[in-house]
C-alpha positions as CSV (number, residue, x, y, z in Angstrom):
1,X,123.1,-46.3,5.2
2,X,126.1,-45.9,7.5
3,X,125.1,-43.5,10.3
4,X,128.2,-44.4,12.3
5,X,130.3,-42.5,9.7
6,X,128.8,-39.2,10.8
7,X,130.7,-39.0,14.2
8,X,133.8,-40.6,12.6
9,X,134.0,-37.9,9.9
10,X,133.3,-35.2,12.3
11,X,136.2,-36.4,14.7
12,X,138.5,-36.8,11.8
13,X,137.8,-33.1,10.5
14,X,138.2,-31.8,14.1
15,X,141.5,-33.7,14.5
16,X,142.8,-32.4,11.0
17,X,141.9,-28.8,12.0
18,X,143.6,-29.2,15.5
19,X,146.7,-30.7,13.8
20,X,146.8,-28.0,11.3
21,X,146.6,-25.3,13.9
22,X,149.5,-26.6,15.9
23,X,151.7,-27.3,12.9
24,X,151.3,-24.0,11.0
25,X,150.7,-21.4,13.9
26,X,153.4,-18.7,13.5
27,X,156.3,-18.7,16.0
28,X,156.8,-15.8,18.3
29,X,159.8,-13.9,17.3
30,X,160.8,-10.9,19.6
31,X,162.9,-9.6,16.6
32,X,159.9,-9.2,14.4
33,X,158.0,-7.1,17.0
34,X,158.1,-3.3,16.8
35,X,157.1,-1.5,19.9
36,X,155.4,1.9,19.6
37,X,155.3,4.2,22.6
38,X,152.0,5.9,23.7
39,X,149.8,3.8,21.5
40,X,147.6,2.2,24.2
41,X,144.9,4.7,23.5
42,X,144.3,3.0,20.1
43,X,142.2,0.2,21.8
44,X,139.7,2.8,23.0
45,X,139.0,4.3,19.5
46,X,135.6,3.8,18.0
47,X,136.9,2.6,14.7
48,X,139.4,0.1,16.2
49,X,136.6,-1.4,18.4
50,X,134.4,-1.6,15.3
51,X,136.9,-3.4,13.3
52,X,137.6,-5.8,16.1
53,X,133.9,-6.6,16.4
54,X,133.8,-7.2,12.6
55,X,136.9,-9.5,13.0
56,X,135.5,-11.5,16.0
57,X,132.1,-11.7,14.4
58,X,133.4,-12.8,11.1
59,X,135.6,-15.5,12.7
60,X,132.6,-16.8,14.6
61,X,130.5,-16.9,11.5
62,X,133.3,-18.6,9.6
63,X,133.5,-21.1,12.3
64,X,129.8,-21.8,12.1
65,X,129.8,-22.1,8.4
66,X,132.7,-24.4,8.5
67,X,130.9,-26.5,11.1
68,X,127.7,-26.7,8.9
69,X,129.9,-27.7,5.9
70,X,131.5,-30.4,8.0
71,X,128.2,-31.7,9.3
72,X,126.9,-31.8,5.7
73,X,129.9,-33.6,4.5
74,X,129.8,-36.2,7.2
75,X,126.1,-36.8,6.6
76,X,126.7,-37.2,2.7
77,X,129.5,-39.6,3.5
78,X,127.1,-41.7,5.5
79,X,124.8,-41.9,2.5
80,X,121.3,-40.4,3.4
81,X,118.5,-42.6,2.1
82,X,114.8,-43.2,2.4
83,X,113.6,-46.7,3.4
84,X,110.2,-47.8,2.4
85,X,108.7,-51.2,2.9
86,X,106.4,-52.0,0.0
87,X,104.2,-54.9,-0.8
88,X,102.8,-55.4,-4.2
89,X,99.3,-56.0,-2.7
90,X,95.9,-54.6,-2.8
91,X,94.6,-53.6,0.6
92,X,91.1,-54.9,1.0
93,X,89.4,-51.9,2.8
94,X,86.8,-50.1,0.6
95,X,85.4,-46.8,1.8
96,X,82.5,-44.9,0.1
97,X,82.1,-41.3,1.0
98,X,78.3,-40.7,0.8
99,X,77.5,-36.9,0.8
100,X,74.1,-35.2,1.0
101,X,74.1,-32.1,-1.4
102,X,70.6,-31.0,-0.9
103,X,69.9,-27.3,-0.4
104,X,69.9,-27.5,3.5
105,X,73.5,-29.1,3.4
106,X,75.3,-26.9,0.8
107,X,76.6,-24.4,3.5
108,X,77.8,-27.3,5.5
109,X,79.3,-29.6,2.8
110,X,82.7,-27.6,2.3
111,X,83.7,-28.4,5.8
112,X,82.6,-32.0,5.5
113,X,84.5,-32.6,2.3
114,X,87.5,-31.1,4.1
115,X,87.0,-33.8,6.8
116,X,87.0,-36.5,4.1
117,X,90.2,-35.1,2.8
118,X,91.8,-35.2,6.2
119,X,90.9,-39.0,6.2
120,X,92.4,-39.6,3.0
121,X,95.8,-38.5,4.3
122,X,95.8,-41.3,6.8
123,X,95.0,-44.0,4.2
124,X,97.5,-46.4,2.7
125,X,96.1,-48.7,0.0
126,X,92.4,-48.4,0.8
127,X,90.0,-47.8,-2.1
128,X,87.8,-44.7,-1.9
129,X,84.8,-43.5,-3.8
130,X,82.6,-40.4,-3.5
131,X,78.9,-40.5,-4.1
132,X,76.7,-37.4,-3.8
133,X,72.9,-37.3,-3.8
134,X,69.9,-35.2,-3.4
135,X,66.7,-36.9,-4.8
136,X,68.9,-38.9,-7.2
137,X,72.6,-39.8,-6.9
138,X,75.8,-39.3,-8.9
139,X,79.1,-41.1,-8.5
140,X,81.8,-38.4,-8.5
141,X,84.6,-41.1,-8.7
142,X,84.3,-44.9,-8.3
143,X,86.5,-47.0,-5.8
144,X,90.1,-46.1,-6.5
145,X,93.5,-46.0,-4.6
146,X,94.8,-43.1,-6.8
147,X,95.0,-40.7,-4.0
148,X,96.2,-37.9,-6.1
149,X,93.0,-38.1,-8.1
150,X,91.0,-38.5,-4.8
151,X,92.5,-35.3,-3.4
152,X,92.1,-33.3,-6.6
153,X,88.4,-34.3,-6.8
154,X,87.9,-33.5,-3.1
155,X,89.4,-30.1,-3.5
156,X,87.2,-29.4,-6.6
157,X,84.1,-30.5,-4.5
158,X,85.1,-28.3,-1.5
159,X,85.5,-25.3,-3.9
160,X,82.3,-25.9,-5.8
161,X,80.2,-26.3,-2.6
162,X,81.7,-23.2,-0.9
163,X,78.7,-21.3,-2.0
164,X,76.4,-18.8,-0.1
165,X,72.8,-19.8,-1.1
166,X,71.4,-16.7,1.1
167,X,73.4,-14.1,-0.7
168,X,71.5,-11.2,-2.3
169,X,73.5,-11.5,-5.5
170,X,75.0,-14.6,-6.7
171,X,78.5,-14.9,-8.1
172,X,77.8,-16.2,-11.5
173,X,81.1,-18.0,-12.0
174,X,80.6,-19.8,-8.6
175,X,77.0,-20.7,-9.4
176,X,78.0,-22.3,-12.6
177,X,80.6,-24.3,-10.8
178,X,78.1,-25.4,-8.1
179,X,75.5,-26.3,-10.8
180,X,78.1,-28.4,-12.8
181,X,79.1,-30.3,-9.7
182,X,75.5,-31.0,-8.7
183,X,74.6,-32.3,-12.2
184,X,72.7,-35.7,-11.8
185,X,71.7,-35.2,-8.2
186,X,68.3,-33.6,-8.9
187,X,65.6,-35.2,-11.0
188,X,62.6,-33.5,-12.6
189,X,60.5,-34.3,-9.4
190,X,60.6,-30.8,-7.5
191,X,58.5,-32.3,-4.7
192,X,61.3,-34.3,-3.1
193,X,64.7,-33.5,-1.7
194,X,67.4,-35.1,0.4
195,X,66.2,-38.7,0.1
196,X,68.6,-40.0,2.6
197,X,67.6,-43.7,2.4
198,X,67.9,-43.7,-1.4
199,X,71.2,-41.9,-1.3
200,X,72.6,-44.4,1.3
201,X,71.2,-47.4,-0.8
202,X,73.1,-46.2,-3.8
203,X,76.3,-45.9,-1.9
204,X,75.7,-49.5,-0.6
205,X,75.5,-50.6,-4.3
206,X,78.8,-48.7,-5.1
207,X,81.0,-51.6,-4.0
208,X,82.3,-54.1,-6.4
209,X,83.9,-57.6,-6.1
210,X,80.9,-58.7,-4.0
211,X,82.2,-62.4,-4.0
212,X,85.4,-61.5,-2.3
213,X,86.1,-61.0,1.4
214,X,86.8,-57.3,1.9
215,X,86.2,-54.7,4.6
216,X,83.5,-52.3,3.4
217,X,82.6,-49.0,5.0
218,X,80.3,-46.0,4.2
219,X,80.8,-42.6,5.6
220,X,77.4,-40.9,5.4
221,X,77.2,-37.2,5.9
222,X,73.6,-35.8,6.0
223,X,71.1,-33.7,8.1
224,X,68.5,-36.5,7.6
225,X,65.8,-34.0,6.7
226,X,63.8,-35.8,4.1
227,X,61.2,-34.1,1.8
228,X,59.1,-36.5,-0.3
229,X,58.8,-40.2,-0.4
230,X,61.9,-42.2,-1.0
231,X,62.1,-45.7,-2.3
232,X,64.2,-46.8,0.8
233,X,63.6,-45.3,4.3
234,X,66.8,-44.8,6.2
235,X,66.4,-47.9,8.4
236,X,65.7,-50.0,5.2
237,X,68.9,-48.6,3.5
238,X,70.9,-49.3,6.6
239,X,69.7,-52.9,6.7
240,X,70.6,-53.3,2.9
241,X,74.1,-52.1,3.8
242,X,74.2,-54.5,6.8
243,X,73.1,-57.5,4.5
244,X,76.1,-56.7,2.4
245,X,78.5,-56.6,5.5
246,X,78.9,-52.8,5.1
247,X,79.5,-50.8,8.1
248,X,77.9,-47.3,8.0
249,X,79.3,-44.5,9.9
250,X,77.5,-41.2,10.3
251,X,78.5,-37.6,10.3
252,X,75.5,-35.5,11.3
253,X,75.4,-31.8,10.1
254,X,72.5,-29.4,10.4
255,X,71.5,-25.9,10.4
256,X,69.0,-24.8,13.0
257,X,65.6,-26.5,12.1
258,X,62.5,-27.4,13.9
259,X,62.7,-31.1,12.9
260,X,66.6,-31.4,13.4
261,X,66.3,-33.0,16.9
262,X,64.2,-35.9,15.8
263,X,66.2,-36.3,12.6
264,X,69.4,-36.5,14.6
265,X,67.9,-39.0,17.0
266,X,66.7,-41.3,14.2
267,X,70.0,-41.1,12.3
268,X,72.0,-41.8,15.5
269,X,69.9,-44.7,16.4
270,X,70.0,-46.3,13.0
271,X,73.9,-45.9,12.7
272,X,74.8,-47.0,16.1
273,X,72.4,-50.0,16.0
274,X,74.2,-51.2,13.0
275,X,77.6,-51.1,14.8
276,X,78.8,-47.8,13.1
277,X,80.0,-44.6,14.8
278,X,78.0,-41.5,15.0
279,X,79.5,-38.0,15.2
280,X,78.4,-34.4,14.7
281,X,80.4,-33.1,11.6
282,X,82.0,-30.3,13.7
283,X,83.3,-32.8,16.3
284,X,87.1,-32.7,16.2
285,X,87.1,-36.4,17.2
286,X,85.1,-37.5,14.2
287,X,88.0,-37.9,11.8
288,X,90.3,-39.9,14.2
289,X,87.3,-42.0,15.5
290,X,86.2,-43.2,12.1
291,X,89.8,-43.8,10.9
292,X,90.6,-45.8,14.0
293,X,87.5,-48.0,13.5
294,X,88.2,-48.6,9.8
295,X,91.7,-49.4,10.6
296,X,90.6,-51.9,13.2
297,X,88.5,-53.8,10.9
298,X,90.1,-56.8,9.3
299,X,92.1,-56.3,6.1
300,X,93.1,-59.3,4.0
301,X,96.0,-58.8,1.7
302,X,97.1,-60.9,-1.2
303,X,100.1,-63.0,-0.4
304,X,103.2,-61.3,-1.3
305,X,106.6,-60.7,0.3
306,X,107.3,-57.2,1.4
307,X,110.3,-55.5,-0.2
308,X,112.6,-52.9,1.2
309,X,113.0,-50.0,-1.2
310,X,116.0,-47.7,-0.6
311,X,116.1,-44.4,-2.3
312,X,119.3,-42.2,-2.0
313,X,118.6,-38.7,-0.9
314,X,121.7,-36.6,-1.2
315,X,119.5,-33.5,-1.8
316,X,118.8,-33.3,1.9
317,X,122.5,-32.3,2.7
318,X,124.0,-31.1,-0.6
319,X,122.4,-27.7,-0.4
320,X,123.6,-27.2,3.2
321,X,127.1,-28.2,2.0
322,X,127.1,-25.6,-0.7
323,X,125.6,-23.0,1.7
324,X,128.2,-23.6,4.3
325,X,131.2,-23.6,2.1
326,X,129.8,-20.4,0.2
327,X,129.3,-18.7,3.5
328,X,132.8,-19.7,4.9
329,X,134.5,-18.3,1.7
330,X,132.5,-15.0,1.7
331,X,133.2,-14.5,5.5
332,X,136.8,-15.2,5.2
333,X,137.2,-12.8,2.1
334,X,135.4,-10.1,4.0
335,X,137.6,-10.5,7.2
336,X,140.9,-10.4,5.2
337,X,139.8,-7.2,3.3
């Protein structure tokens, strides 16, 4: 609160130390000196040198500890605080994370979910939802600004999806965790998989408050390899999103596959023609690029006056003060003995 007090207190401490030194230093008295002949060799003794090193080192350590305690005292006197400007408003950016959890994506999904988690670290007030899909869809969590819940759910998702489908022997506990996470994403129709258009359409329908002006975005992660006949083709689902003023960003991920080039080209064309950004999932610029685009979109907040919230944080320096004083007393005791 008062940063100017830090140098003032430090100068005052230094002045008090200097004054104390000059007022209390012992006077040189010739009568108190006893001269001993042939004692010059003492300075060359190993034990003498060792004790002098201990003395000098101890005095230097004591000075450093005292300096640390002085700095901590000055900082505490200046009252360290956290300043946070808060507005009791609801940010109007809504983001749905739309994740393909079909068999061809499982090995890639953990990394993608971690990318999602990186994005969450940059959000302030946005509402986020996670929808996963294969030939049917499941909402893992609806739109929310409870970031602790979001991070927990994303960590759970990353852990469950970290599964090697090509292993000779499956870890039964890991398999159970994966199956529990994928519940609701597979119907009885075994002839279809990775229905991208239907998954995107479901994500487009996950937004609420349709009659309010809000910024809405979908981050679609898929390999766009469709097996079966979806209700919505990808272009149709993208048009559905566009009709609802939803921007769709794409994160393309795929293992080596004969159809991957055409699938990637179709997805890129659909995403970019709708005004969204298209990245490959392993592109290091994906997270920053999508975040910048989302932040650039207009966000309309409810009218409210921002408030400055001040929180005292003496804990940042109190520990250093205790450590400095403790070290000083310990070193002084050691030097005196």
